[in-house]
C-alpha positions as CSV (number, residue, x, y, z in Angstrom):
1,M,0.0,0.0,0.0
2,T,2.9,2.4,-0.1
3,G,2.5,5.3,-2.5
4,L,-1.3,5.0,-2.6
5,R,-3.4,7.9,-1.4
6,A,-7.0,7.7,-0.4
7,P,-9.3,9.3,-2.9
8,L,-10.7,12.7,-2.0
9,L,-14.1,12.1,-0.7
10,E,-17.1,14.4,-1.1
11,D,-17.2,14.9,2.7
12,D,-13.5,16.1,2.6
13,L,-14.5,18.7,0.0
14,V,-17.4,19.9,2.2
15,V,-15.1,20.3,5.2
16,A,-12.6,22.2,3.1
17,M,-15.2,24.6,2.0
18,M,-16.8,25.2,5.4
19,N,-14.4,28.0,6.3
20,E,-15.6,30.2,3.4
21,P,-18.2,32.9,4.1
22,T,-21.9,32.7,3.2
23,P,-23.1,35.8,1.3
24,T,-24.6,37.1,4.5
25,E,-21.3,36.7,6.5
26,R,-19.4,38.4,3.6
27,E,-21.8,41.4,3.8
28,Q,-21.4,41.6,7.5
29,A,-17.6,41.5,7.2
30,I,-17.7,44.3,4.7
31,Q,-19.8,46.4,7.1
32,F,-17.4,45.5,9.9
33,L,-14.4,46.6,7.8
34,A,-16.1,49.9,6.9
35,G,-15.7,50.8,10.6
36,A,-12.4,49.0,11.2
37,I,-10.3,50.3,8.3
38,P,-9.0,53.9,8.9
39,K,-10.2,56.4,6.3
40,E,-6.6,57.2,5.5
41,A,-6.0,53.6,4.6
42,L,-9.0,53.5,2.3
43,A,-7.8,56.8,0.6
44,N,-4.4,55.1,0.1
45,V,-6.2,52.1,-1.6
46,L,-8.0,54.5,-3.9
47,M,-4.7,56.1,-4.8
48,L,-3.0,52.7,-5.5
49,M,-6.0,51.7,-7.6
50,Q,-5.7,54.8,-9.7
51,N,-2.0,54.3,-10.2
52,K,-2.7,51.1,-12.2
53,Q,1.0,50.2,-12.6
54,S,0.4,46.9,-10.8
55,P,-2.6,45.4,-8.9
56,W,-2.9,47.5,-5.8
57,H,-3.4,44.6,-3.5
58,Q,0.1,43.2,-4.3
59,A,1.7,46.3,-2.9
60,A,-0.6,46.2,0.2
61,H,-0.7,42.4,0.9
62,F,1.7,42.5,3.9
63,G,0.6,45.9,5.2
64,L,-3.1,46.6,4.9
65,G,-3.8,43.0,3.9
66,L,-2.3,41.6,7.0
67,R,-4.2,44.1,9.2
68,V,-7.5,43.3,7.4
69,R,-7.0,39.5,7.8
70,N,-6.1,39.9,11.5
71,A,-9.0,42.2,12.2
72,L,-11.4,39.8,10.7
73,R,-10.0,36.9,12.7
74,E,-10.1,38.9,15.9
75,A,-13.7,39.9,15.2
76,G,-14.6,36.2,15.1
77,Y,-14.7,35.5,11.4
78,R,-13.3,31.9,11.1
79,W,-12.6,31.7,7.4
80,S,-9.8,29.7,6.0
81,D,-6.4,31.3,5.7
82,Q,-6.5,30.5,2.0
83,Y,-9.8,32.3,1.6
84,L,-8.6,35.4,3.4
85,D,-5.3,35.4,1.5
86,D,-7.1,35.2,-1.8
87,H,-10.1,37.5,-1.1
88,W,-9.1,40.1,1.5
89,H,-8.6,42.8,-1.3
90,E,-12.1,42.1,-2.7
91,L,-13.6,42.7,0.7
92,V,-11.7,46.0,1.0
93,Q,-12.8,47.1,-2.5
94,A,-16.4,46.3,-1.5
95,T,-15.9,48.3,1.7
96,L,-14.9,51.3,-0.5
97,L,-18.2,51.1,-2.2
98,C,-20.2,51.3,1.0
99,T,-18.0,54.0,2.7
100,P,-19.0,57.7,2.2
């Protein structure tokens, strides 16, 4: 039996997906971030987005991205690290849309 791996079961896939947000949780997180991200940081994101030399979130991944991911975890959002790494910037962009 050496070298053989058990096939990925449907239940394994369900467990792997459990740490992703529902649409309602995602919306709640966006509302949370609207109050948690300083206005200056959001203004900086807008400036980076307008620069367009590279995707803004690459430059902010270890700064704002890390703060956003940690703030969500501290607020009780228990999403997978992979989800947060891949989608934190989308949450920030959605936050920009709901912030005056």
